N, C-alpha and C positions, 0 to 999 in steps of 0.2 A: 651528544647525549649518551649517557651510559645506561644500559638496561640491566635490571637485576634478574636473578634466577626466577623470582616470583612473576615477573612480566612474561617470561618464557613459558612458565607453567600455566598462566592464565591464557595465553595464546593457544597452547596445545589443548587445554580443556575446552576452549571455545570451538576450535576446529573439530575436536572429537565429538562435541555435542551436535554440531551441524551434520557431520557424517553419520552419527547415530540416528538422528532424526530422519535423514534421507533413507537410511537402511530400514528403519521400522516402518516408514511410510510405504516403501517398496514391498516389504514382506506382507503388510496388511492388504495391499492391492493384489498380490499373488494369491494370498489365502482366499480372498473374496472371489477371485476369478476361478479358483479351484472348486470352491463350493458351488458356484453357479454351473460349472461344467459337470460336476457329479449329479446335480439335480436334473440337468438336461438329459444326461445319459440314462438316469433312472426313469425319467418320463418317456424317453424314446423306447426303452425296453418294454414298458407297459402299454405303449401305443397311445399315450396321451399327447395331443398336439399342444405345443407351447407357442405363445406369441413371440415374435422377434422383438428384441429390445436391445438398445446399445448398452455396452458394459459401462461406458462413461457417459455421464450426463453431458449433453451438448451445451456449449456456452453460447447462449443466444445474445445477440447484440441488442442491447436496449438503448433507446435514445436517452440522452442525458436530460434530466429534468431541468427546466429553465431556471428554477430557483437555486439550483446547485451552484451555478456560475456566480449569481449574486451573493450567495452565502460565502463562498470561497473568497470572493473579492473583498467582502466586508471583513472577514476574519483576517486576511492578509494585511489589509490597510490598517485596521485598528491595532493589531499586534505590532506592526512595524512602527506606527506613529507612537504608540506607548513605549516601545523600546527606545526610540530616539529621544523621547522626553526623559526617560529614566537615565539614559546614558549622558545626556546633556547636563542633568542635575547632579550626577554622582561621579563622573569620571574625574581623575586628578588633572592638574593643569598640563602635564606633559602629554597626555593622550586625549585631551579635550576635543580635538578635531575628529575623533572617531565616532562621534555621535551621529554622523550622517551615513554610517555604514548600512543601516537597514533601509535606506532610501529606495533602492531598486525594488524591494518587496512592497513598499508603499505604492510605488508607481505601477507595479504589477496588479495589486489589488484595485487601485483606482481604474486601471485599464479594463479589468474584468467587469467592474461595475458599469463603466461607460459603455462597454460592448453590449452588455445586457440591455441597457436603456436605449441604445441605438437600435438594437434588435426589436424592441417593443415598438418604437416609432416606425420602423420599417414594416410592421404588420406580421411578423413571424411569431 
């Protein structure tokens, strides 16, 4: 494969965009921390007690909703079966055997649905 100068420019622009996003995010975090620090210093000078709070919101671990597994399984299964049908009907004769390529996703979706129903029968 030969790459053009445009491909290189696109790659550089994408890398620059990612670096720029990370830089702006870090600067906004620093600015927020600086404002909180100034507010705390001013309150300490005036003798106002401030409650302690974390600068970053803690990430609480939530339990996964039981319906999420079923929904994900249904979406994976139906999309992969639909893709297999579309590929079976539309692929040319040379590549006709590729219609089974989404089959692992169909099995994954079916497995997630089966897991959920086995979990229900188990009483969880």
